[in-house]
C-alpha positions, 0 to 999 in steps of 0.5 A: 822426920826433920822439922826445919822450924824446930831445928832453927829454934836455936839458930844462933847456937847451932850456926856458930860451929859452922862458921868457926869451921868455915873460917879454918878453910884457906881455899882461895878459889874453889871450882866446887864447894860441897855442902853435905847435909845442908839442913834447911839451907840457911847456912849454904848461902854463906858459902856462895858468899865466901867463894862467889865464882865457885859451883856450890852443891848442896844436899840432904837426906830429908825430904823436909830439909830439902824442901826448905833449902829450896824455899831459900833459894838453894839448889838442894838435892836428896841424897844420903851422904854414903852415896855421895862421891867427889867430882874431880873438881871438888875442892871444898867439902863441908859436913856440919852436924851430919856425920854423927848420924852415919855408922862407920862414917870414918870409913867414908872420910877416908874415902872422900879424902882419897878420892878428892883432887890434890889441895882440896879441903875436907871440913867437918863438925860433929857433936861430941855430947853423947855422954852429957846429961841430956843424952843420958837422960834420953837413953835412961828413959828410952831403956825403961820397959814402958818405952824399950820395945818401941825405941830400941830398934831406933838405935837410941841405946847404942853408943855413937861412933863419933871420934875424938880429935885425935881419932879424926886426925888419925883417920884423914892423916892415914889418908895422906892429908895435913889435919887441924883437929880440935874440940870446943865446949860451948856454954850456951845460955838458953831461955824459955820454958824447958829450953834444953828439951826444946834443944834436943827435940830439934836433933837428938829426939828425931828418931823418937818422934819418928817411932812414936805416935802423938800420944806416945810423943807427948808422954815421953817428952813430959817425962824427959822434961822433968828429967832435964830440969833436974839435970839443968837446973834454971838460974836465978835469972831464968836462964838455963846453961847448956854445956855443948861439946863439938869436935872439928877436923879440917883436912887438906889433901896432898898436893 
């Protein structure tokens, strides 16, 4: 279950890649703009502000996120991205930090690009940090005998099928698109007690929270917190540095 408040704890850090992705889209007057995986809707309004004459379509697979988006005035619908298909007037699609949860999503990108109208824009951003210490700690802990039986079914121990920029560029170019693909590692300065644990609670630990009862969750996060404090030591000024790699691709379908 997604917790919108937990997700928004580091809103500035999580929002920056969205706006850098948005800045690479040169659409002038798109008819329909789609936000796939809109989360709590806090960024969807930027699409309406950028293109005030467009129909803005927002969706998410989490009922809690959809409810939070609607509370912000966003007309969001409950939808799995695997069930989405472009309308004939879909000129811009943005999927920000969503597709890493979707096995086989490169095939989806190929299908979307081929179905979108000529000159349309398809922009994605996914975390590329699954080999970072934060995620290795989660996998190492989940693989221990005390947790394996409960957590192995949720897929934490399986590698994510996130590609590098060349991989996404290849998928989208094969579909006939012009592609701009890149990666950025943000060096994020976090504050507070166990800030890296708080960060991963909003995203990577969601399957763990769903799989464990309250007592198990408290025990797992206590153990993980100790591992993360060692992997990401607090600096003399009390802050903690968290390198975070992101992978971006912006494609335009052939005219």
